[in-house]
All heavy atoms as TSV, in Angstrom:
chain	resi	resn	atom	element	x	y	z
A	1	MET	N	N	19.112	-4.211	-20.450
A	1	MET	CA	C	17.806	-4.134	-21.010
A	1	MET	C	C	17.610	-2.722	-21.647
A	1	MET	O	O	17.957	-1.726	-21.035
A	1	MET	CB	C	16.713	-4.373	-19.964
A	1	MET	CG	C	15.318	-4.250	-20.455
A	1	MET	SD	S	14.185	-4.764	-19.166
A	1	MET	CE	C	12.727	-4.721	-20.093
A	2	ILE	N	N	17.120	-2.701	-22.834
A	2	ILE	CA	C	16.877	-1.461	-23.539
A	2	ILE	C	C	15.571	-0.849	-23.124
A	2	ILE	O	O	14.543	-1.566	-23.000
A	2	ILE	CB	C	16.908	-1.676	-25.064
A	2	ILE	CG1	C	18.301	-2.236	-25.440
A	2	ILE	CG2	C	16.634	-0.406	-25.823
A	2	ILE	CD1	C	18.403	-2.617	-26.894
A	3	TRP	N	N	15.518	0.469	-22.915
A	3	TRP	CA	C	14.301	1.173	-22.532
A	3	TRP	C	C	13.258	1.046	-23.593
A	3	TRP	O	O	13.550	1.123	-24.791
A	3	TRP	CB	C	14.614	2.633	-22.275
A	3	TRP	CG	C	13.388	3.410	-21.917
A	3	TRP	CD1	C	12.936	3.554	-20.654
A	3	TRP	CD2	C	12.525	4.123	-22.772
A	3	TRP	NE1	N	11.793	4.305	-20.678
A	3	TRP	CE2	C	11.534	4.674	-21.955
A	3	TRP	CE3	C	12.482	4.343	-24.120
A	3	TRP	CZ2	C	10.476	5.438	-22.466
A	3	TRP	CZ3	C	11.445	5.109	-24.622
A	3	TRP	CH2	C	10.420	5.660	-23.816
A	4	GLN	N	N	12.021	0.795	-23.174
A	4	GLN	CA	C	10.894	0.732	-24.097
A	4	GLN	C	C	9.718	1.494	-23.456
A	4	GLN	O	O	9.534	1.442	-22.245
A	4	GLN	CB	C	10.462	-0.699	-24.372
A	4	GLN	CG	C	11.473	-1.537	-25.091
A	4	GLN	CD	C	10.986	-2.961	-25.309
A	4	GLN	OE1	O	9.994	-3.362	-24.757
A	4	GLN	NE2	N	11.743	-3.708	-26.070
A	5	ALA	N	N	8.978	2.186	-24.267
A	5	ALA	CA	C	7.831	2.906	-23.778
A	5	ALA	C	C	6.770	1.921	-23.229
A	5	ALA	O	O	6.676	0.802	-23.724
A	5	ALA	CB	C	7.231	3.753	-24.888
A	6	ILE	N	N	6.058	2.312	-22.228
A	6	ILE	CA	C	4.989	1.466	-21.649
A	6	ILE	C	C	3.837	1.470	-22.645
A	6	ILE	O	O	3.384	2.492	-23.125
A	6	ILE	CB	C	4.549	2.029	-20.322
A	6	ILE	CG1	C	5.715	1.989	-19.309
A	6	ILE	CG2	C	3.353	1.257	-19.795
A	6	ILE	CD1	C	5.442	2.641	-17.977
A	7	GLU	N	N	3.362	0.292	-22.909
A	7	GLU	CA	C	2.241	0.170	-23.827
A	7	GLU	C	C	0.931	0.313	-23.069
A	7	GLU	O	O	0.866	0.057	-21.898
A	7	GLU	CB	C	2.292	-1.184	-24.488
A	7	GLU	CG	C	3.515	-1.417	-25.334
A	7	GLU	CD	C	3.561	-2.809	-25.948
A	7	GLU	OE1	O	2.510	-3.490	-25.980
A	7	GLU	OE2	O	4.650	-3.237	-26.378
A	8	ASP	N	N	-0.108	0.734	-23.794
A	8	ASP	CA	C	-1.394	0.860	-23.187
A	8	ASP	C	C	-1.845	-0.507	-22.753
A	8	ASP	O	O	-1.533	-1.523	-23.325
A	8	ASP	CB	C	-2.444	1.440	-24.193
A	8	ASP	CG	C	-2.216	2.931	-24.394
A	8	ASP	OD1	O	-1.589	3.570	-23.565
A	8	ASP	OD2	O	-2.636	3.419	-25.455
A	9	ILE	N	N	-2.684	-0.489	-21.707
A	9	ILE	CA	C	-3.201	-1.738	-21.175
A	9	ILE	C	C	-4.179	-2.357	-22.191
A	9	ILE	O	O	-4.886	-1.639	-22.886
A	9	ILE	CB	C	-3.873	-1.543	-19.802
A	9	ILE	CG1	C	-4.118	-2.880	-19.141
A	9	ILE	CG2	C	-5.157	-0.755	-19.897
A	9	ILE	CD1	C	-4.377	-2.802	-17.647
A	10	LEU	N	N	-4.201	-3.646	-22.239
A	10	LEU	CA	C	-5.084	-4.308	-23.164
A	10	LEU	C	C	-6.546	-4.066	-22.838
A	10	LEU	O	O	-6.905	-3.922	-21.664
A	10	LEU	CB	C	-4.804	-5.837	-23.142
A	10	LEU	CG	C	-3.393	-6.257	-23.458
A	10	LEU	CD1	C	-3.231	-7.767	-23.213
A	10	LEU	CD2	C	-3.081	-5.947	-24.946
A	11	SER	N	N	-7.411	-4.025	-23.821
A	11	SER	CA	C	-8.838	-3.791	-23.564
A	11	SER	C	C	-9.472	-4.959	-22.797
A	11	SER	O	O	-10.451	-4.790	-22.077
A	11	SER	CB	C	-9.570	-3.575	-24.882
A	11	SER	OG	O	-9.431	-4.699	-25.729
A	12	ASN	N	N	-8.872	-6.149	-22.886
A	12	ASN	CA	C	-9.408	-7.315	-22.211
A	12	ASN	C	C	-8.595	-7.663	-20.935
A	12	ASN	O	O	-8.370	-8.797	-20.624
A	12	ASN	CB	C	-9.493	-8.524	-23.146
A	12	ASN	CG	C	-8.133	-8.953	-23.576
A	12	ASN	OD1	O	-7.157	-8.208	-23.493
A	12	ASN	ND2	N	-8.063	-10.141	-24.138
A	13	TRP	N	N	-8.153	-6.591	-20.260
A	13	TRP	CA	C	-7.279	-6.764	-19.094
A	13	TRP	C	C	-7.890	-7.648	-18.019
A	13	TRP	O	O	-7.160	-8.304	-17.267
A	13	TRP	CB	C	-6.886	-5.430	-18.491
A	13	TRP	CG	C	-7.991	-4.608	-18.023
A	13	TRP	CD1	C	-8.745	-3.717	-18.757
A	13	TRP	CD2	C	-8.617	-4.622	-16.719
A	13	TRP	NE1	N	-9.741	-3.169	-17.969
A	13	TRP	CE2	C	-9.668	-3.716	-16.731
A	13	TRP	CE3	C	-8.344	-5.325	-15.574
A	13	TRP	CZ2	C	-10.468	-3.501	-15.623
A	13	TRP	CZ3	C	-9.108	-5.069	-14.439
A	13	TRP	CH2	C	-10.160	-4.157	-14.482
A	14	GLN	N	N	-9.199	-7.701	-17.923
A	14	GLN	CA	C	-9.814	-8.495	-16.856
A	14	GLN	C	C	-9.584	-10.018	-17.075
A	14	GLN	O	O	-9.582	-10.768	-16.140
A	14	GLN	CB	C	-11.310	-8.196	-16.824
A	14	GLN	CG	C	-11.567	-6.806	-16.289
A	14	GLN	CD	C	-12.749	-6.154	-16.940
A	14	GLN	OE1	O	-13.054	-6.454	-18.092
A	14	GLN	NE2	N	-13.383	-5.227	-16.265
A	15	ASN	N	N	-9.333	-10.376	-18.305
A	15	ASN	CA	C	-9.030	-11.820	-18.598
A	15	ASN	C	C	-7.665	-12.262	-18.080
A	15	ASN	O	O	-7.372	-13.444	-17.989
A	15	ASN	CB	C	-9.076	-12.067	-20.119
A	15	ASN	CG	C	-10.482	-11.875	-20.652
A	15	ASN	OD1	O	-11.471	-11.933	-19.948
A	15	ASN	ND2	N	-10.584	-11.646	-21.972
A	16	LEU	N	N	-6.845	-11.292	-17.678
A	16	LEU	CA	C	-5.504	-11.604	-17.136
A	16	LEU	C	C	-5.603	-12.079	-15.687
A	16	LEU	O	O	-4.651	-12.667	-15.175
A	16	LEU	CB	C	-4.605	-10.409	-17.260
A	16	LEU	CG	C	-4.351	-9.871	-18.698
A	16	LEU	CD1	C	-3.530	-8.588	-18.622
A	16	LEU	CD2	C	-3.655	-10.908	-19.520
A	17	ALA	N	N	-6.696	-11.775	-15.011
A	17	ALA	CA	C	-6.807	-12.102	-13.594
A	17	ALA	C	C	-6.943	-13.630	-13.398
A	17	ALA	O	O	-7.607	-14.311	-14.155
A	17	ALA	CB	C	-8.042	-11.400	-13.002
A	18	SER	N	N	-6.339	-14.085	-12.354
A	18	SER	CA	C	-6.388	-15.484	-11.996
A	18	SER	C	C	-7.768	-15.821	-11.463
A	18	SER	O	O	-8.393	-15.034	-10.775
A	18	SER	CB	C	-5.333	-15.810	-10.955
A	18	SER	OG	O	-5.525	-17.107	-10.458
A	19	SER	N	N	-8.222	-17.024	-11.716
A	19	SER	CA	C	-9.506	-17.469	-11.180
A	19	SER	C	C	-9.446	-17.625	-9.652
A	19	SER	O	O	-10.483	-17.695	-8.983
A	19	SER	CB	C	-9.923	-18.796	-11.795
A	19	SER	OG	O	-8.978	-19.800	-11.515
A	20	GLU	N	N	-8.258	-17.645	-9.102
A	20	GLU	CA	C	-8.093	-17.796	-7.654
A	20	GLU	C	C	-8.149	-16.481	-6.926
A	20	GLU	O	O	-8.158	-16.406	-5.719
A	20	GLU	CB	C	-6.707	-18.456	-7.374
A	20	GLU	CG	C	-6.601	-19.859	-7.906
A	20	GLU	CD	C	-5.222	-20.441	-7.706
A	20	GLU	OE1	O	-4.367	-19.785	-7.119
A	20	GLU	OE2	O	-4.989	-21.572	-8.174
A	21	LEU	N	N	-8.269	-15.384	-7.679
A	21	LEU	CA	C	-8.272	-14.081	-7.101
A	21	LEU	C	C	-9.521	-13.789	-6.253
A	21	LEU	O	O	-9.388	-13.268	-5.109
A	21	LEU	CB	C	-8.151	-12.991	-8.195
A	21	LEU	CG	C	-7.876	-11.587	-7.747
A	21	LEU	CD1	C	-6.614	-11.537	-6.872
A	21	LEU	CD2	C	-7.701	-10.664	-8.935
A	22	ARG	N	N	-10.676	-14.118	-6.701
A	22	ARG	CA	C	-11.907	-13.839	-5.926
A	22	ARG	C	C	-11.911	-14.583	-4.566
A	22	ARG	O	O	-12.157	-13.951	-3.551
A	22	ARG	CB	C	-13.159	-14.239	-6.706
A	22	ARG	CG	C	-13.489	-13.225	-7.778
A	22	ARG	CD	C	-14.887	-13.491	-8.321
A	22	ARG	NE	N	-15.131	-12.820	-9.573
A	22	ARG	CZ	C	-15.492	-11.514	-9.639
A	22	ARG	NH1	N	-15.670	-10.846	-8.541
A	22	ARG	NH2	N	-15.683	-10.978	-10.793
A	23	PRO	N	N	-11.597	-15.876	-4.533
A	23	PRO	CA	C	-11.545	-16.524	-3.174
A	23	PRO	C	C	-10.459	-15.910	-2.293
A	23	PRO	O	O	-10.650	-15.796	-1.093
A	23	PRO	CB	C	-11.187	-17.985	-3.526
A	23	PRO	CG	C	-11.596	-18.173	-4.935
A	23	PRO	CD	C	-11.414	-16.842	-5.560
A	24	LEU	N	N	-9.350	-15.501	-2.850
A	24	LEU	CA	C	-8.282	-14.857	-2.101
A	24	LEU	C	C	-8.756	-13.527	-1.504
A	24	LEU	O	O	-8.513	-13.246	-0.326
A	24	LEU	CB	C	-7.041	-14.641	-2.974
A	24	LEU	CG	C	-5.856	-13.993	-2.271
A	24	LEU	CD1	C	-5.382	-14.864	-1.141
A	24	LEU	CD2	C	-4.732	-13.774	-3.278
A	25	VAL	N	N	-9.484	-12.769	-2.268
A	25	VAL	CA	C	-10.025	-11.483	-1.720
A	25	VAL	C	C	-11.000	-11.762	-0.604
A	25	VAL	O	O	-10.986	-11.046	0.404
A	25	VAL	CB	C	-10.730	-10.694	-2.881
A	25	VAL	CG1	C	-11.528	-9.542	-2.333
A	25	VAL	CG2	C	-9.703	-10.220	-3.881
A	26	THR	N	N	-11.811	-12.765	-0.750
A	26	THR	CA	C	-12.723	-13.130	0.340
A	26	THR	C	C	-12.045	-13.491	1.618
A	26	THR	O	O	-12.342	-12.966	2.715
A	26	THR	CB	C	-13.625	-14.328	-0.122
A	26	THR	OG1	O	-14.330	-13.953	-1.275
A	26	THR	CG2	C	-14.571	-14.733	0.957
A	27	VAL	N	N	-10.983	-14.313	1.512
A	27	VAL	CA	C	-10.187	-14.684	2.725
A	27	VAL	C	C	-9.507	-13.449	3.283
A	27	VAL	O	O	-9.494	-13.262	4.509
A	27	VAL	CB	C	-9.144	-15.786	2.354
A	27	VAL	CG1	C	-8.185	-16.017	3.510
A	27	VAL	CG2	C	-9.891	-17.065	2.001
A	28	TRP	N	N	-8.942	-12.631	2.433
A	28	TRP	CA	C	-8.253	-11.392	2.872
A	28	TRP	C	C	-9.215	-10.518	3.671
A	28	TRP	O	O	-8.889	-10.084	4.795
A	28	TRP	CB	C	-7.741	-10.643	1.651
A	28	TRP	CG	C	-7.075	-9.341	1.994
A	28	TRP	CD1	C	-7.667	-8.148	2.267
A	28	TRP	CD2	C	-5.694	-9.113	2.147
A	28	TRP	NE1	N	-6.762	-7.203	2.566
A	28	TRP	CE2	C	-5.491	-7.737	2.504
A	28	TRP	CE3	C	-4.527	-9.943	2.013
A	28	TRP	CZ2	C	-4.242	-7.197	2.708
A	28	TRP	CZ3	C	-3.328	-9.372	2.219
A	28	TRP	CH2	C	-3.166	-8.011	2.584
A	29	ASN	N	N	-10.407	-10.327	3.144
A	29	ASN	CA	C	-11.413	-9.442	3.830
A	29	ASN	C	C	-11.864	-10.051	5.147
A	29	ASN	O	O	-12.029	-9.358	6.134
A	29	ASN	CB	C	-12.589	-9.183	2.910
A	29	ASN	CG	C	-12.238	-8.275	1.791
A	29	ASN	OD1	O	-11.332	-7.407	1.888
A	29	ASN	ND2	N	-12.936	-8.341	0.689
A	30	GLU	N	N	-12.055	-11.367	5.186
A	30	GLU	CA	C	-12.401	-12.044	6.443
A	30	GLU	C	C	-11.346	-11.885	7.502
A	30	GLU	O	O	-11.650	-11.557	8.651
A	30	GLU	CB	C	-12.667	-13.534	6.183
A	30	GLU	CG	C	-13.922	-13.829	5.420
A	30	GLU	CD	C	-14.033	-15.297	4.967
A	30	GLU	OE1	O	-13.077	-16.083	5.197
A	30	GLU	OE2	O	-15.093	-15.643	4.410
A	31	GLN	N	N	-10.096	-12.074	7.125
A	31	GLN	CA	C	-8.979	-11.884	8.090
A	31	GLN	C	C	-8.828	-10.473	8.517
A	31	GLN	O	O	-8.540	-10.180	9.707
A	31	GLN	CB	C	-7.676	-12.425	7.447
A	31	GLN	CG	C	-7.632	-13.891	7.197
A	31	GLN	CD	C	-7.786	-14.696	8.513
A	31	GLN	OE1	O	-7.228	-14.346	9.533
A	31	GLN	NE2	N	-8.584	-15.742	8.459
A	32	ALA	N	N	-9.023	-9.513	7.598
A	32	ALA	CA	C	-8.919	-8.114	7.949
A	32	ALA	C	C	-9.991	-7.747	8.969
A	32	ALA	O	O	-9.706	-7.024	9.935
A	32	ALA	CB	C	-9.047	-7.252	6.693
A	33	GLU	N	N	-11.207	-8.228	8.761
A	33	GLU	CA	C	-12.307	-7.937	9.708
A	33	GLU	C	C	-12.006	-8.596	11.057
A	33	GLU	O	O	-12.295	-7.986	12.095
A	33	GLU	CB	C	-13.613	-8.488	9.095
A	33	GLU	CG	C	-14.814	-8.102	9.942
A	33	GLU	CD	C	-14.942	-6.581	10.192
A	33	GLU	OE1	O	-14.634	-5.820	9.285
A	33	GLU	OE2	O	-15.316	-6.206	11.311
A	34	ARG	N	N	-11.442	-9.783	11.062
A	34	ARG	CA	C	-11.096	-10.463	12.308
A	34	ARG	C	C	-10.080	-9.636	13.097
A	34	ARG	O	O	-10.206	-9.460	14.306
A	34	ARG	CB	C	-10.568	-11.896	12.034
A	34	ARG	CG	C	-10.258	-12.646	13.292
A	34	ARG	CD	C	-9.613	-14.017	12.962
A	34	ARG	NE	N	-8.325	-13.926	12.288
A	34	ARG	CZ	C	-7.183	-13.595	12.945
A	34	ARG	NH1	N	-7.171	-13.374	14.249
A	34	ARG	NH2	N	-6.038	-13.535	12.321
A	35	LEU	N	N	-9.079	-9.109	12.395
A	35	LEU	CA	C	-8.063	-8.294	13.042
A	35	LEU	C	C	-8.657	-6.994	13.570
A	35	LEU	O	O	-8.358	-6.588	14.679
A	35	LEU	CB	C	-6.910	-7.993	12.069
A	35	LEU	CG	C	-5.938	-9.099	11.846
A	35	LEU	CD1	C	-4.979	-8.734	10.755
A	35	LEU	CD2	C	-5.204	-9.454	13.123
A	36	ARG	N	N	-9.517	-6.365	12.792
A	36	ARG	CA	C	-10.119	-5.109	13.235
A	36	ARG	C	C	-10.943	-5.349	14.516
A	36	ARG	O	O	-10.958	-4.549	15.419
A	36	ARG	CB	C	-11.005	-4.534	12.144
A	36	ARG	CG	C	-10.263	-3.873	11.070
A	36	ARG	CD	C	-11.187	-3.161	10.073
A	36	ARG	NE	N	-10.498	-2.883	8.849
A	36	ARG	CZ	C	-10.545	-3.584	7.732
A	36	ARG	NH1	N	-11.382	-4.606	7.665
A	36	ARG	NH2	N	-9.844	-3.293	6.674
A	37	ALA	N	N	-11.669	-6.485	14.548
A	37	ALA	CA	C	-12.529	-6.771	15.696
A	37	ALA	C	C	-11.703	-7.157	16.948
A	37	ALA	O	O	-12.170	-6.964	18.090
A	37	ALA	CB	C	-13.472	-7.909	15.338
A	38	SER	N	N	-10.505	-7.651	16.773
A	38	SER	CA	C	-9.681	-8.115	17.887
A	38	SER	C	C	-8.981	-7.044	18.647
A	38	SER	O	O	-8.544	-7.222	19.770
A	38	SER	CB	C	-8.645	-9.119	17.379
A	38	SER	OG	O	-7.635	-8.432	16.701
A	39	GLY	N	N	-8.835	-5.835	18.062
A	39	GLY	CA	C	-8.093	-4.780	18.748
A	39	GLY	C	C	-6.658	-4.754	18.343
A	39	GLY	O	O	-5.959	-3.768	18.493
A	40	GLU	N	N	-6.118	-5.853	17.822
A	40	GLU	CA	C	-4.734	-5.919	17.340
A	40	GLU	C	C	-4.524	-4.918	16.215
A	40	GLU	O	O	-3.475	-4.322	16.076
A	40	GLU	CB	C	-4.345	-7.313	16.899
A	40	GLU	CG	C	-4.360	-8.344	18.030
A	40	GLU	CD	C	-4.106	-9.722	17.527
A	40	GLU	OE1	O	-3.309	-9.876	16.570
A	40	GLU	OE2	O	-4.718	-10.660	18.028
A	41	PHE	N	N	-5.529	-4.779	15.364
A	41	PHE	CA	C	-5.427	-3.880	14.196
A	41	PHE	C	C	-5.245	-2.457	14.688
A	41	PHE	O	O	-4.435	-1.696	14.176
A	41	PHE	CB	C	-6.666	-4.044	13.348
A	41	PHE	CG	C	-6.642	-3.198	12.122
A	41	PHE	CD1	C	-5.814	-3.501	11.043
A	41	PHE	CD2	C	-7.406	-2.060	12.004
A	41	PHE	CE1	C	-5.803	-2.781	9.877
A	41	PHE	CE2	C	-7.385	-1.251	10.877
A	41	PHE	CZ	C	-6.569	-1.619	9.786
A	42	LYS	N	N	-5.998	-2.071	15.745
A	42	LYS	CA	C	-5.905	-0.698	16.269
A	42	LYS	C	C	-4.507	-0.421	16.836
A	42	LYS	O	O	-3.942	0.635	16.541
A	42	LYS	CB	C	-6.955	-0.492	17.355
A	42	LYS	CG	C	-6.964	0.879	17.903
A	42	LYS	CD	C	-8.073	1.064	18.966
A	42	LYS	CE	C	-8.010	2.459	19.537
A	42	LYS	NZ	N	-9.021	2.631	20.554
A	43	VAL	N	N	-3.972	-1.391	17.555
A	43	VAL	CA	C	-2.602	-1.253	18.110
A	43	VAL	C	C	-1.606	-1.106	16.973
A	43	VAL	O	O	-0.724	-0.264	16.983
A	43	VAL	CB	C	-2.281	-2.431	19.005
A	43	VAL	CG1	C	-0.800	-2.379	19.416
A	43	VAL	CG2	C	-3.179	-2.426	20.216
A	44	PHE	N	N	-1.755	-1.960	15.940
A	44	PHE	CA	C	-0.859	-1.924	14.765
A	44	PHE	C	C	-0.944	-0.545	14.096
A	44	PHE	O	O	0.109	0.014	13.784
A	44	PHE	CB	C	-1.225	-3.028	13.808
A	44	PHE	CG	C	-0.529	-2.888	12.462
A	44	PHE	CD1	C	0.809	-3.236	12.334
A	44	PHE	CD2	C	-1.191	-2.402	11.356
A	44	PHE	CE1	C	1.456	-3.121	11.114
A	44	PHE	CE2	C	-0.563	-2.261	10.129
A	44	PHE	CZ	C	0.776	-2.593	10.025
A	45	MET	N	N	-2.148	-0.062	13.889
A	45	MET	CA	C	-2.301	1.212	13.210
A	45	MET	C	C	-1.708	2.362	14.009
A	45	MET	O	O	-1.122	3.296	13.464
A	45	MET	CB	C	-3.771	1.475	12.857
A	45	MET	CG	C	-4.287	0.579	11.754
A	45	MET	SD	S	-3.398	0.623	10.197
A	45	MET	CE	C	-3.756	2.294	9.665
A	46	GLU	N	N	-1.869	2.343	15.343
A	46	GLU	CA	C	-1.288	3.390	16.193
A	46	GLU	C	C	0.248	3.374	16.088
A	46	GLU	O	O	0.865	4.429	15.984
A	46	GLU	CB	C	-1.727	3.136	17.643
A	46	GLU	CG	C	-3.164	3.492	17.884
A	46	GLU	CD	C	-3.622	3.070	19.304
A	46	GLU	OE1	O	-2.796	2.530	20.074
A	46	GLU	OE2	O	-4.807	3.336	19.597
A	47	ARG	N	N	0.835	2.187	16.115
A	47	ARG	CA	C	2.284	2.082	15.966
A	47	ARG	C	C	2.729	2.545	14.596
A	47	ARG	O	O	3.759	3.221	14.447
A	47	ARG	CB	C	2.725	0.645	16.226
A	47	ARG	CG	C	2.654	0.239	17.637
A	47	ARG	CD	C	3.106	-1.164	17.851
A	47	ARG	NE	N	3.004	-1.577	19.223
A	47	ARG	CZ	C	3.253	-2.766	19.687
A	47	ARG	NH1	N	3.634	-3.748	18.873
A	47	ARG	NH2	N	3.128	-3.034	20.988
A	48	LEU	N	N	1.980	2.186	13.565
A	48	LEU	CA	C	2.328	2.585	12.222
A	48	LEU	C	C	2.258	4.088	12.050
A	48	LEU	O	O	3.186	4.708	11.459
A	48	LEU	CB	C	1.404	1.906	11.206
A	48	LEU	CG	C	1.687	2.157	9.722
A	48	LEU	CD1	C	3.079	1.642	9.366
A	48	LEU	CD2	C	0.612	1.448	8.872
A	49	ARG	N	N	1.191	4.711	12.591
A	49	ARG	CA	C	1.075	6.180	12.523
A	49	ARG	C	C	2.231	6.863	13.232
A	49	ARG	O	O	2.796	7.871	12.755
A	49	ARG	CB	C	-0.261	6.621	13.144
A	49	ARG	CG	C	-1.441	6.421	12.251
A	49	ARG	CD	C	-2.696	7.077	12.862
A	49	ARG	NE	N	-3.844	6.433	12.323
A	49	ARG	CZ	C	-4.594	5.496	12.916
A	49	ARG	NH1	N	-4.283	5.115	14.149
A	49	ARG	NH2	N	-5.649	4.969	12.332
A	50	ARG	N	N	2.614	6.348	14.409
A	50	ARG	CA	C	3.681	6.931	15.144
A	50	ARG	C	C	5.000	6.836	14.338
A	50	ARG	O	O	5.760	7.792	14.255
A	50	ARG	CB	C	3.844	6.224	16.496
A	50	ARG	CG	C	4.839	6.838	17.430
A	50	ARG	CD	C	4.935	6.227	18.786
A	50	ARG	NE	N	3.626	5.943	19.385
A	50	ARG	CZ	C	3.166	4.739	19.728
A	50	ARG	NH1	N	3.934	3.657	19.543
A	50	ARG	NH2	N	2.018	4.576	20.285
A	51	GLU	N	N	5.219	5.669	13.779
A	51	GLU	CA	C	6.459	5.475	12.999
A	51	GLU	C	C	6.474	6.397	11.801
A	51	GLU	O	O	7.510	7.022	11.519
A	51	GLU	CB	C	6.538	4.030	12.504
A	51	GLU	CG	C	7.833	3.712	11.812
A	51	GLU	CD	C	7.924	2.226	11.402
A	51	GLU	OE1	O	7.410	1.376	12.158
A	51	GLU	OE2	O	8.507	1.984	10.358
A	52	ILE	N	N	5.358	6.548	11.083
A	52	ILE	CA	C	5.301	7.403	9.937
A	52	ILE	C	C	5.501	8.868	10.308
A	52	ILE	O	O	6.156	9.650	9.648
A	52	ILE	CB	C	3.992	7.188	9.144
A	52	ILE	CG1	C	3.987	5.820	8.495
A	52	ILE	CG2	C	3.753	8.309	8.147
A	52	ILE	CD1	C	2.667	5.406	7.906
A	53	ALA	N	N	4.920	9.285	11.487
A	53	ALA	CA	C	5.034	10.673	11.977
A	53	ALA	C	C	6.512	10.939	12.247
A	53	ALA	O	O	7.013	12.044	11.918
A	53	ALA	CB	C	4.186	10.862	13.199
A	54	ILE	N	N	7.205	10.010	12.910
A	54	ILE	CA	C	8.597	10.236	13.228
A	54	ILE	C	C	9.425	10.326	11.942
A	54	ILE	O	O	10.242	11.248	11.797
A	54	ILE	CB	C	9.125	9.059	14.133
A	54	ILE	CG1	C	8.477	9.155	15.503
A	54	ILE	CG2	C	10.669	9.096	14.206
A	54	ILE	CD1	C	8.718	7.932	16.383
A	55	GLU	N	N	9.220	9.436	10.988
A	55	GLU	CA	C	9.975	9.474	9.746
A	55	GLU	C	C	9.693	10.755	8.974
A	55	GLU	O	O	10.587	11.339	8.379
A	55	GLU	CB	C	9.637	8.229	8.905
A	55	GLU	CG	C	10.231	6.966	9.541
A	55	GLU	CD	C	9.859	5.698	8.738
A	55	GLU	OE1	O	9.214	5.819	7.699
A	55	GLU	OE2	O	10.263	4.639	9.210
A	56	THR	N	N	8.438	11.203	8.985
A	56	THR	CA	C	8.097	12.451	8.316
A	56	THR	C	C	8.796	13.641	8.940
A	56	THR	O	O	9.317	14.502	8.256
A	56	THR	CB	C	6.561	12.694	8.339
A	56	THR	OG1	O	5.923	11.591	7.692
A	56	THR	CG2	C	6.153	13.992	7.643
A	57	GLY	N	N	8.853	13.640	10.263
A	57	GLY	CA	C	9.530	14.702	10.970
A	57	GLY	C	C	11.053	14.730	10.626
A	57	GLY	O	O	11.646	15.792	10.465
A	58	ILE	N	N	11.647	13.571	10.477
A	58	ILE	CA	C	13.040	13.472	10.107
A	58	ILE	C	C	13.236	14.013	8.692
A	58	ILE	O	O	14.140	14.776	8.417
A	58	ILE	CB	C	13.560	12.002	10.245
A	58	ILE	CG1	C	13.579	11.627	11.721
A	58	ILE	CG2	C	14.958	11.868	9.626
A	58	ILE	CD1	C	13.826	10.118	11.969
A	59	ILE	N	N	12.374	13.583	7.776
A	59	ILE	CA	C	12.460	14.023	6.385
A	59	ILE	C	C	12.323	15.529	6.275
A	59	ILE	O	O	13.034	16.206	5.524
A	59	ILE	CB	C	11.410	13.316	5.503
A	59	ILE	CG1	C	11.746	11.838	5.393
A	59	ILE	CG2	C	11.291	13.985	4.146
A	59	ILE	CD1	C	10.657	11.021	4.751
A	60	GLU	N	N	11.426	16.109	7.087
A	60	GLU	CA	C	11.184	17.541	7.077
A	60	GLU	C	C	12.197	18.303	7.935
A	60	GLU	O	O	12.067	19.502	8.115
A	60	GLU	CB	C	9.757	17.852	7.546
A	60	GLU	CG	C	8.726	17.289	6.596
A	60	GLU	CD	C	7.309	17.458	7.120
A	60	GLU	OE1	O	7.106	17.916	8.270
A	60	GLU	OE2	O	6.363	17.135	6.347
A	61	ARG	N	N	13.152	17.586	8.486
A	61	ARG	CA	C	14.205	18.141	9.301
A	61	ARG	C	C	13.690	18.878	10.495
A	61	ARG	O	O	14.236	19.881	10.939
A	61	ARG	CB	C	15.140	19.036	8.446
A	61	ARG	CG	C	15.866	18.289	7.367
A	61	ARG	CD	C	16.719	19.189	6.530
A	61	ARG	NE	N	17.232	18.466	5.408
A	61	ARG	CZ	C	18.511	18.193	5.211
A	61	ARG	NH1	N	19.400	18.630	6.097
A	61	ARG	NH2	N	18.884	17.551	4.157
A	62	LEU	N	N	12.635	18.351	11.109
A	62	LEU	CA	C	12.102	18.943	12.323
A	62	LEU	C	C	12.954	18.565	13.527
A	62	LEU	O	O	13.018	19.249	14.510
A	62	LEU	CB	C	10.656	18.512	12.532
A	62	LEU	CG	C	9.680	18.927	11.497
A	62	LEU	CD1	C	8.276	18.352	11.789
A	62	LEU	CD2	C	9.565	20.435	11.386
A	63	TYR	N	N	13.581	17.370	13.412
A	63	TYR	CA	C	14.450	16.877	14.462
A	63	TYR	C	C	15.335	15.780	13.868
A	63	TYR	O	O	15.079	15.303	12.799
A	63	TYR	CB	C	13.704	16.353	15.668
A	63	TYR	CG	C	12.538	15.481	15.312
A	63	TYR	CD1	C	12.691	14.123	15.005
A	63	TYR	CD2	C	11.263	15.993	15.255
A	63	TYR	CE1	C	11.637	13.351	14.667
A	63	TYR	CE2	C	10.170	15.198	14.958
A	63	TYR	CZ	C	10.356	13.868	14.628
A	63	TYR	OH	O	9.318	13.089	14.296
A	64	ASN	N	N	16.381	15.420	14.622
A	64	ASN	CA	C	17.260	14.351	14.212
A	64	ASN	C	C	17.196	13.236	15.272
A	64	ASN	O	O	17.133	13.517	16.478
A	64	ASN	CB	C	18.728	14.809	14.122
A	64	ASN	CG	C	18.915	15.800	13.014
A	64	ASN	OD1	O	18.329	15.661	11.950
A	64	ASN	ND2	N	19.686	16.865	13.234
A	65	ILE	N	N	17.159	12.021	14.819
A	65	ILE	CA	C	17.154	10.886	15.732
A	65	ILE	C	C	18.272	9.913	15.293
A	65	ILE	O	O	18.319	9.551	14.157
A	65	ILE	CB	C	15.804	10.186	15.742
A	65	ILE	CG1	C	14.735	11.092	16.293
A	65	ILE	CG2	C	15.893	8.864	16.529
A	65	ILE	CD1	C	13.349	10.430	16.284
A	66	ASP	N	N	19.112	9.556	16.223
A	66	ASP	CA	C	20.117	8.541	15.940
A	66	ASP	C	C	19.544	7.206	16.263
A	66	ASP	O	O	18.914	6.999	17.308
A	66	ASP	CB	C	21.380	8.758	16.807
A	66	ASP	CG	C	22.112	10.043	16.431
A	66	ASP	OD1	O	22.020	10.425	15.230
A	66	ASP	OD2	O	22.735	10.643	17.330
A	67	LYS	N	N	19.728	6.261	15.364
A	67	LYS	CA	C	19.200	4.920	15.593
A	67	LYS	C	C	20.088	4.123	16.532
A	67	LYS	O	O	21.207	4.290	16.675
A	67	LYS	CB	C	19.100	4.184	14.271
A	67	LYS	CG	C	17.995	4.716	13.421
A	67	LYS	CD	C	17.729	3.843	12.254
A	67	LYS	CE	C	16.507	4.408	11.493
A	67	LYS	NZ	N	16.055	3.515	10.484
């Protein structure tokens, strides 16, 4: 594939959205709220923060961890 410059976005970019997008966002938000209320979301976020902190420490060469 030959390199091509990125073109500016069309002025009518909103017309590109699927009509199914709004209902999908509604379902996504409902499920996200259900997870937040259940406590599972908090556990997930704690694990994610820990994982990111470890990976950041490895990148910054604060320590080495063998998998």
